[in-house]
N, C-alpha and C positions, 0 to 999 in steps of 0.2 A: 405055591401059594400056601400050602399047609405049613411049611417051614416058617414063612413070614408070620402066619397067624400064631404059631407056637411061640415065636419070639415076643409077639405082642402080649400074649396072655400068660407067659411063663411065671410072672410074679403073682398071679392069682391062683393060689393053691387051695383047693377046697378040702377042708377037713371033714365036713359032714357031721360035726359034733353039735349036739344040742344040749343045752344046760339050763336048768330052771334057776333063774337068778334075776337080778334087776340092775337098773342103771339110774344113778342120781347125778345131778349136776348142781353146782352152787356158784354164786357170783359175789364178788366183794364190792360191787357198786350197785346202785339202785336199778330196779327193773321197771318195765312199763307193762302192767297187767291189763291195760285196755285192749291189747291185741291178743290176750290169752284165749285159747280155744277150749278152756276148761280146767287146765292144770296151770297154776300160777308158778312162775319162776321164783326161786328162793334167793333173797339178798341176805347174805350173812354179814351183818353190820359189825365189823371189828371182832368177829368170832370164828373166822376160818381156822385159826390156830387151835381154838378150843375144840372144834369139830375134828380136826386131825388128831389131837390128843385123845379124844374119846374113842376113835377108831383104834389107835395104837394100844390103848388100855384094855380093849376087848380081845387082843390077840391071845391065842392059846398055844401056838406051836412055834411060829417063826416070824421074823421081820427081815425083809430084804429091802434096803433103802438105797436109792440111787438119786443123789441130789447134787445139782450143779453148785449151789451156793447156800450154806447154812451159817448165818451170822448171829452172834449174840448181842451185838451192840447196835443200837439205833443211831443213825448217822448224826443226829442232832443232840445226842447225849442227854436225852431226857430220862433220867434214871428211873422214874416211876414206870415208864413204858418199857425200858430195857429189861426190867425184872419180871415182865408179865409173859411175853410170848415165847421166845426161844427157850427159856428155862422150863416152861410148861411142856413143850414138846420134848425137850431133852429128858425131863423127869418121866414122861410116859415111856420113852425108849429104855431108860434105866430100869424102870419098873418091870418091863418085859424081860430084860436081861436077868434081873434079880429073881424073877419067877422061873428061871431056867430055860427060857426060850432061846432058840438059835437066832442070833442077831448079827447081821452083816451090813456094812455101810460103805458104799462107794461114793467118792466125792471128786470134784474137779480140783486138780492140784494147782491150777493157776489162780485160784481164789484163796483168800485167807481161811475161810471156813472156820471162823472162831467159835462157832456153835459146837464144834466137836470137843472143845475143851470142857464143855458142860457134861459130857458123857462119861460114864464109868470107864476107866482105863482098860478094863478087861474086855470091852466090846471090840470086835475085830473090824478094822477099817482098811480101806484101800484108796489111795489117791491115784488118779489117772496119770499115765505116763506123759511127760512133756518132752518137747524137742521138735526138730524140723519135720518129722514124719507125723506129728500129731497136732491137733488144734485144741478143742475143748470137749470135755465130757459134759454135755448140756442137758442130759435127761433130768426129769423131775417126776419120779414115780416111787411108790411104796407098794410092796407085795406083802400081804398079810396072810399067814396060814396057808401057803401054797401046798404044803405037804399034808394038810389035815385029811384024815380018813373020811371026814364028812364033806361031801362036795358042796355043801351050802356055806362052808366057812371061808374059802379063799376070796380075797378082795384085792383089787388093784385100785390105787389112788393115783391119778395122774392129772395132766393139764399143763398150764404154763407157769405155775406159781413156784418161785424160789422161797426159801425159808428165811425171811428176815422182815422186820417191821413194815417197811414201806411196801413190800410185795404183798404181805398179808392184808394190809389195811388201806394203803393209799393208791398204789398203782392199779390200773385196770387189769384184772386177771379172772380166769375161770378155772374151776376144778371139776373133774368128772370122775365118778367112782363106779366101778363094776364089781358085782358079786358074781363070780363065775370061775369055776375051777380050770377050765380049758384055757381061758385067757390068762389066768394067773400062771399056768404052766408055761405058756409062751413067753411071758415076761421073765419068768424064772430062768428059762433057757438062755435068754439074752443076758441076764445078770450073770449067770454062771460062765458064759463065754468071756465076759470081762474079768470076772473073779478068777477064772482059770481053774475052777474046781467046783464040785457040787457040795463040798463039805464046808466046815467052818473056817478052815485055813485057806487063805488066798495062795495062788500058785503063779508067780510071775513067768515061769517058763512056758506055761500053756495059755496064759491070758491073752485076749485079743481086744484091741480098741481101734476105733476109727477105721481107716482104710484096710486094716488087717482082719476085720470081722467078715463073717460069711453070712449069707442069707440062710436062715434056719428053716424057711419054708412054711412057717405057721402064720397065715395071714387072714383067714376068714373064720368067723365064729358066729353061732346063732345064740343070742341071749334073749330069753323071753320071746322067741320067734323073730327077733330082729337081727338082720345082718350087721355085724361089726367087723370092720377091716382094721388090721394092725400092720404098721410098717416101721422098721427101725432104719435109721441112717447110720452110715452111708451105704450099707450093704443092699438095701431093698429098692433102690430107685424111687425114693419117695416123691420127688418132684413130678415124675410121670403120673403118679396117682393124684397129686394136686391138680394137674392139668386135666386129667380125665374127669375129675369131680367138677371142675369149672365147666367143662364142655357139656356136662349132663344137664345143666340148668335149662329149664323150659319157660319159667315164669318170673322168678325173682332170685336174686343173688346178693349176699351181703358178706363183706370181708373186713377183717380187722387185724392189722399186723404191726408188730414192733419194728422188725427189720424186713424190708421188702426190696430186693434187688434183682429178682428174676424177671427179665424182660418178657420171656415167653408167657409167663403167668399173667403179666400185666396186659399184654396184647390180647390174650384170650378173654380177659375180663372186659376190655374195651370193645372187642368184637361182639360180646354178648350185649353190652349196653347199646351198641349201634344197631343191633338186630331187633331192638324193641323190648328187651327184657328189663325188668325193674332192677337196677343195680345201685347199691350204695356201698361206700367204703370209708374206712378210717385207717390212717397210718400215723405212727408216732413221728414226732419231729426229728428223731434220730435218722429217719429215712429221707429227710428233706432233700438231700443233694443227689439222690439216686434217680435213675431214669423213671422207674415206675411212678414215684410221687410227682416228679416234675411233669410227667406226661399225663397223669390222672387229672391234674388241676385244670388244664384246658379241655381234656377229653370228656370228663364226667361232670364238670361244672359244679353246681351246688349239691350234687349227689356224692361228692367226695370232700372229706375234711382231714386236715392235719392237726393232730393233737398238740397244742401249745399252751394248754391251760395253766401249767405250772412247770417251772424249770426243775422242781424237786420231785416230780412224779412222772410216771411213764404210762403210755398206752402199751401194755405188755402182752396183749393177746396174740395168738397165732391161730386164727380161726376163720372158717368159711362156712356159710349157711346157704344151703341150696333148696330152693322151692318150698319154703315153709308154708306158702300160701296155696300150694297145689298138691292135694293128697294123691293125685293120679301120677305124679311125676317123681316118685322115689325121693321124698324129702330127706335131707341128710345134713349132718354136721361133721366138719373136719376140724380137729383141734389137737393140741399136744405141745411139745417143746420146740418143734421144728419151725424156725424162722424161714421165710421164703427167700433163701440166699444160696449161693453156690457152695459156700462153706458148709452150711447145714446139710446140703444134699450130697456132698462128695467127701467131707472130712469129719464133721462133728459126730459125736454119739448123740442120737436124738430118737424120740418115739412120736408117732402120729397115729391117731385113731380116727376112723370114719364110721359114724353111727347112722344107719339107715332107719329113721324113725320120725314120724310126723310130729309127735309130741315133743321129743327132744329138740327138733328143729324149731318148733314154736317157742320153747323155753329160751333158746339162744336168741331168737328174734326179739323176745321181750327185753332181754338184756341189751342187745345191740341197739334197739330203737331208743331205749332210755339213754344210752351212752351217746349215740349220734345226736339226739336232740339236745343233750346237755352241752356237748362240745360245739355243735354248730349253732346253737341258739335258734334253731328252726325245727320244723316238724318233718320227720321222715314219713313219706307216704307209702303205705303198704297196699298191694292190690287186694281185691276181695278174696276171702278164703273159700276156695271151692275146688272142684275138679275141672281142669281146663281142657278136657279132651276135644272140645269144640273149637278151642283157640288154635289157630294156625298162623304162624308168622308170615310176613309178606315178602321177605327177601328171597333171593334166588337160590340159596343154599338148601339142598334137600336135607343135609345133615341137621341144620338148625330148624327145619320144619318137620322133624320126625320125632314122635314119642312112642314109647312102649307102654301100654296100659292094660291092666295094672302092673306095676313093677316095683316091688316084688309081687309075685302072684302064686297061686296054688297049683299052677300048671297051665291054666287057660289064659291067654293074653291076646291083645290085638296090637298090630303095628300100624300106626296112623301117620300119614305123611302127605305133603302137598307138592305137586310139580308145577312149575311155572311155564313149562313147555313140554311137548311130547318127548318122551325119553324111553329107552329100554331099561327095564328094572330087573335086577336079580337080587334075591334075599335068601341066603343060606344060613343055617344054624349050626354052630360048632360047640362041642363041649369043652371042658377045661383042659383036656389033653390035646386039643386041636383036631379032634376027629369030627368030621361032618356027620351030623345026626338028623338033618332034615333040610328040605328045600321048600321054601315058602313060595317064591316066584322064580321062574327060570327064564331070564332074558326075554321078558314079555314087553312089547311096546305098549305104553300107557299114555293116555291123553293128559293134557294139563288139567290140574284141579286136585281135589282132595280124594285120597284113597285110603281104604281100611282093609287089612287082611288079618284073619285070625289064625291062631296056631295053638297047639297043645303039646306040652312036654310032661312026661309022667314021673321022671326021677328028679328029686330035689337037687339043687346045685347051682353053679354059676355057668351060664352059657353066653355065647356071643353071636349076635346077628351080623353077618358080613353083608354089607349093602353096596351094590354097584348101581348107580343111576346116572346115565349119561357119562360124563367125564369124572364124576365123583365116586370115590371108594372110601368107605369108613366102617367103623365097628360100633355097635351098640351093645352094651352089657345087659343081660337079662338074668334076673334072680328068681329062682323057683324054690319056694319053701314047702315044708310038709303041711 
């Protein structure tokens, strides 16, 4: 049993690092602040490129840029627009280089990346390898000042946004920015693995892309007391984390995807909807012919929409919002460059972040609700914003009827669940290494109905409650913060 548990949790490596920093998110489409819980989401109307340039211009030591597609030409050749955005970002990169900063740029070789022609020829660049063993280098991130001696300097800019006019201003996209030295170090380690060196010169002999990359084991961080998870594809089994995030939903779930082809993810979402959870979703028309979209249309009904607003624009997000209406249920946001496809999970170079924070979840809800209402021409209904520890679902699955509250916690938490028939219940607690650290209930027969058991853990970290109830056996993740 211990070996099985270790295999399940091996990807969750707890670093134990805490850093004083913050998280910001921006959206390039309107937001709906009527569902704001106190902090309004920020709609950057045609000025995400300006915001990026401002961050680049503040760099003091280094810029490591990993960008799938950087183009200088607007596809409709409107010259006044062509001259605004890509040159502004390129000028900020050139300025950093001129100031003596270490500047490195990785791009995907299958794209033209004409924006690179705007850069100083002295800047070191690297195009991803092409061929039968590779697909695409699909990351979109920037690491600023990772090596600064001041731990407040390092910044990671990421999300789903490519660098060209339509992506900055027309297509539906989100950007998330972290100010955190440990997270920047993890991104830098991934960059260096592709670059093949820690220095300014790339090394093809040691560089690794796609299926040749290895899991660097840096996955969990605490930023302003909030857990942030980080996974790179294809080395880190990202889709398994997407699935566990979906399965954690207790009250409401919202997803928005450009490419959605993973049937397991789709089936998990439909199961949540059928269990009574408030589920809404958007897919881009690019995914029209794939099973998830064709299955969502009848399964979710009016709670699902395909974006067909314009043939010239995309619904380009890759995001999942979990329980923004339930502060008891570990609200979180999953976003990044990773489309929900087999190629993204097994071949492409991608990055995904999961932010456990009720405010961030609400900010993304404000964005999603405005987008859904615009695309659907109807109103997305959100459940009341509260703590739903008294809410227990009515289906027969103990897994779907169990919550850990509060989660994250400072060490004291309760496990709340409902049985629809008499069953023997066992709940054991394991740490990140697979060591059993406690027994909550040991094979005790329990009557049908609602049950609550309390427990305490003194050491911060990630833990797992292994639950056996009748014929069910499953894992619940528990987060203990300082």
